[in-house]
N, C-alpha and C positions, 0 to 999 in steps of 0.2 A: 786578529788578537783579540781573547777575551780576558775582559777585568771583573776580577770577584770583585763586589763593592764588600767592606769592611763594615761601614756604619748601617744604622736601622732607620733611619731617616732622616732625608734630606729635603728642608723647605727653603724656597727662596720666590720670588718674585722675578718673570720673566718677559720685556717687555723688546720687540721687534721694531729698530728705527730705520727707514728710508729717507734720503735726505733731511730737513729737518723738522719734518712731524712725524707720531709715529700714526705708522696706516696700518699696523696689523701688531696687537697688543692680546698676551694674556695674564690675566691678572690672577692673583688666587694664590691659590698652593699647591707644588706639584711635590706628590708625594712618594717616593720612590721606596718600594718592601724588596731590597734584591733575595738573589737564592741566598739558602742556610743551608745547613748542614740537614734540616729539620721538611725534606722536601718540599715543593714548591710554594714559596711563599711571596710571591713575588705579586705586585699589586700596585695599578697607575690613579691616581687620584689627581683628576685637574680641578681647580676651581670650587673646592666643596672645604666644606667645615668639620669635616669630618678628621681626626689625627688618632687612632685609636693601636700604637706602634707593638710589635710584636702579638698582638692579637690573635685567637681562632678566626676571627671577621675577615684578616687579611690578605685569606689564602684563593688565592685566583680572582681576586674583584675585579674591575674595570668602572671606576665612576668617574663619567666628563659632565659636570655642568654644577651650577649652583643648587645646593643641598642635595645633592646626587647622593643616593645610600646614604642620610644624614645619620640613621641611628641601627646603621648595621653592625653589630657588635658579632653574632654566632654565624652570618650567614655565609656562605663558600659558593666560590664558582657562577658570580653575578656578574652582568654587563649593564651598567645604567647609562642612557648618555640623554640626557637634558635638566633642564632646570627642575629640581624636586621630584624627578624620577627617581621611586622608591625609595621613596626619602626615609618611610617608619618600617622599609623591609629588614625583617631580619630573615626570610625565608633562604634557600638556595636555590641555586642554577638556574634564576630568571634572568630573562630575557628583556631590560624596559628603554625604550626607544622613542623619544616625541617629550616634551614638557610634561609635567607630573601623572606622565605611563605610571600605572601601577604606585603612585605616593602614597596610598594609604595599606598598601600592603602589609601583612602582620608576618604570620608564619608560609604563606603561600611560596609552595616550592615548584619549581619546573614548570615558570609558567613564561610566555613570550606576549608583550604588548608593544605592538607598531604604532606610533601617530600619538596626536599629542590627547591627552585624558585618556588613552586606552586604558580598560581596566582599571581606571580611579579609584574608583572604592572597592577592589580587591582585597581581601586580608586573608582572609585561611585558605580561598577557593585553590586549588592545585588544578596542576596540568592542564590550563588553559591559555588558546593561542586567538591573538585577537590582532585584526590588522585592520587599519584603519581609525581617523580621527573620531575622539568615542567613541570605538570600537568595545564591548561589556563595558560600558564605564560605570554602570548600577549593580555589576555584577560585584555580590560581598562572599557567599559562602558557596556557590556551585562550581563544580570541577568540571576537567574534562569534556569541553565547552570547546567549540574553533567558531569563531565568527569574523568576515571579509567583508569590510565596505565601510564608507562614514555611517557611524550612528545604529552600526550593526548590534543587534544583541543589547542594546541600551535599557532595556527595561529586566533582563534577564538578572535574579536578585541573588538563587540558589538552585538555580536549576544545573542539571548535570548533566550532560552528555548529549548536549545540542551541537546541532549545525546549523550557525544562518549565513546565507549567502548574498550579499546586495546590502544597497545603501536606505540607510533607515529600514532593513526590514527586522521582523525577530517579532517575539512576545507583547502582548498590550501587556502594562502594570497589573492585567487582573490574573494574567497567566505566569507572573516571575518565576514560578517555582517548577514547571513542567522538568519533566524530564525526558531524554533520549527523543528530542524530538527534530525535524528540521524543516527550517523554512527559505526559501527561496525564492525573492522576491526584490523588487524598488518601488520608492515608495517616494512619492514628490515630499519634499522637506516641507512644504506647509499644510500637507497633510496630517502630519505629525509621525513621532516614530511607533513600528509596532504594527502588526494586522496578523489577528488571530487567524484568518484568511487570506494567508497569500499565493499566489499563482502554486506553486509545488509546495504541500504539505506532507510531513512524514512523518512518521512513527516509528521510530527502531525496534523498540519493541514489540510491537503487534507485525513487523513488516508488514507496513500498507503504507504507500502513498497514494495521495488524494489531488489531481489538477482541476484548482477550481478558474477555470476558463476552459474555450475550447482546443481540443484536444487534436494535431494531425499529424499523420505522419505520410511523407515523401518520398517517392522512390527518387532517385536520381536526378530524373530530368523533370521534377517538379509535380510531377501528377501526383494526389493523393488519394495515396491508399488506403488511410484510416482514418474518419473524418467524426469525432464526434463535438457535438453543440452544446454548449451550457446551456441555454436559454431553452429551447424545447428539449433536449435529454437524448436529440437521434444519433444511433449510431451509423454508420455508412461505411460496408467496407465496397471500396468500389472498383476491385481490384484483385486478384488473387479466390483461393478459397482459402476458408478456414476451418479448422478443426479442432475440436473438444475432445480431451481426452485419448483423440488418434488422429492420422497423419489424414487428412484430408482427401485425398486420392484425386479421383473426377469430379467432385459434389465441390459446389459451391460453399454445402456446409454438412459436414458429419460429424456425429455426437455419438462418443461411446457411453451411454449410461441410458440415465432417464432423463426426460425432459417435462416439464412441467407448465402447461400454458393455461395461464386465469384468461379464460377469454375465447377468443372463436381462433380459431386456427383455418384460414383460407388455400385456395390453392389456385392457378391464373385459368386454370381446364378443369375440363368433368374427368374423371378417374380416381381411382383411390390412390392412397402412397402405396410405394412400391416397398416389398421387401423379400429378400433373399429366402427362394424356395428350392433349392439347388437339392435331388436327391445325394449329391456326392457329399451334402454338408449335413445329413440326416444319418441316422441309426434307430436301429429299433422300431420299424417301419411298422405300423400294424393296421388294417380293415377296422373302422367303425362298424360297430353292428347296427346299421338304420334303423332297423323296427324296437331296439332298445335306445336310439337314439331318441326315434318319435317317440315314444312313451316319453322321456323327460324333456323333449321341446312342449309337448302337451302338454306338463305341470308350469311352464312357465309363461307368466301372468304380465302380458305388457299389460303398461297405465299410463293415462296420463296427470301433470301434475304442474305446479308451478313451483318456484322456486321459492326455500324460506330458511335461507343462511343470516345467521345472525352469531352466528359461532367462528366459521373460517377469516373473515376478512375480506374473501372473494367475490368481486364482482362474478356476480350473478345476471344471468339475461332474461327479461323482464315475458310475458304473456307465457300461455301455456305450452307443455313439452312433451313430448312422447319417450316412454323409454320404459325401465325395470327397477324395479327397488332391489337393494345388494342385497337386504337381508332375506328375501324372495328365491332367489337365485341361490344362495348361501346351501337352501336346504335343496336343490338340486343339483348344482354344481359347485361344492364346497372350495377343492382347488382351483376356479375361477376368480375368489373374493381376497383380496385384501386387502389390511389396514395401512393408512397414509400414518404421512407423522403426526399427526393432528386424534390419534384415535376411529376417525371415520373408514367406514368403508366404501373397495371402490373397487370398479373392475374395469376390465377392456371388453367394449362389444365386440368387436373385431372376432374376438376368440371365439364366437358362436356361429360364424360362419359355414365352417366346417358342417357344425349340427343341423344349421340347417336345412343343407346341401342333403346329406343325408335321409333328414325326417323326409323330405322331397322325395327322394328316390324311393322311400319305406309305401309313403301315399303314394305313390305312381305304382309302385308294385302292386299295392293293394286296388289300386284303380283298376288294372289290367286284368289281375283275376278275377273282380266282379265284371269286368268286361265282357271275357271270356265267357262266363256263367252266363251273363244275359243273355251273350251271340247263342247261344248253346240254349238255352230257356226258350228265348223264340225259334230259334229250329223248329224245337218240339213242337212246340205249340201251333206254327204252319205246319208241319206232320199231322198233325190234330185235328186240324184244319181241315185238310185236304181230304181225312179218313173219313169226319165226319159228313163234307156234303158228297163224299161217293154211296156213302152209306144209304143215305136219304134220295141218292137221285133213283 
């Protein structure tokens, strides 16, 4: 049977007595605001000091605990459970569970605080979710934050869009206004709250994630596939293949793009680097003019030198080196010279191998021609010698 109450407010004290002594007792005011023609105005206030009959602040609110929702006048759709939970709140759509949770909240709305003193100092911050004792306790105006764990995000004051996971994790007081950050860590209580170098740190606005510690990726059998050591900085791929910009294929490492090495690149055995040279992958194939190439190779100037790099910040090897000067090569082979990101000229020494081959072939051809001439001249000389000997005999 459905009863429609015609009264606006019922206040009374209720005690349950079992045998001679009270075992369970509910003291204070129970205030019931029943259904009315003005939509859902039903609210339940237990053990509170608030009496605001037929006001907007009584729409869909549930306040349980001494002073819970005490100053609420206009807020609607709130649920406050615990002593002083949401005492000063005037916002709407909030859920505060635990003693003094959201106690200082003023106009902050759509917040969920679970745990004693969670969101304690929140005043106007909106859309916050704090779970755990003292979680988000120092937050005042920051919004769209999610903190999980005891004392998580305690020092966040005005930062927005932050996610903190772990006991005592979150920013330090020096970074209480950071926005869109991720903190995942567990800190010993005696070490204090907050750590600006948590185990996992992220920047949502920059799409970055940092790992402050060793990083490992394991197969299902426990074997380390990827191992990154924080102390040494070593990165080891123990199993599988790595592709950068391309699928790795049959190689341990495949890179589609440019590679820069600041130092020395070495191999475990003799031989050059293998590159594709299949005719099926090429077009417009034209032979080089060996004599023209020879003429250009002769113009190339090999030099010895020492590095004098105070500009790029790269580590250069000590001692005397042998090679070319890019400015000299540019006069002979302009298409083989390019400019790096710092504005310095660069070239690939391996590109000149075909030129050297053709130059050697041109020299070989010249040498063969000269040998033939010498052979012809030597034969004529021998014939002259024989004629002279015959004449004098």
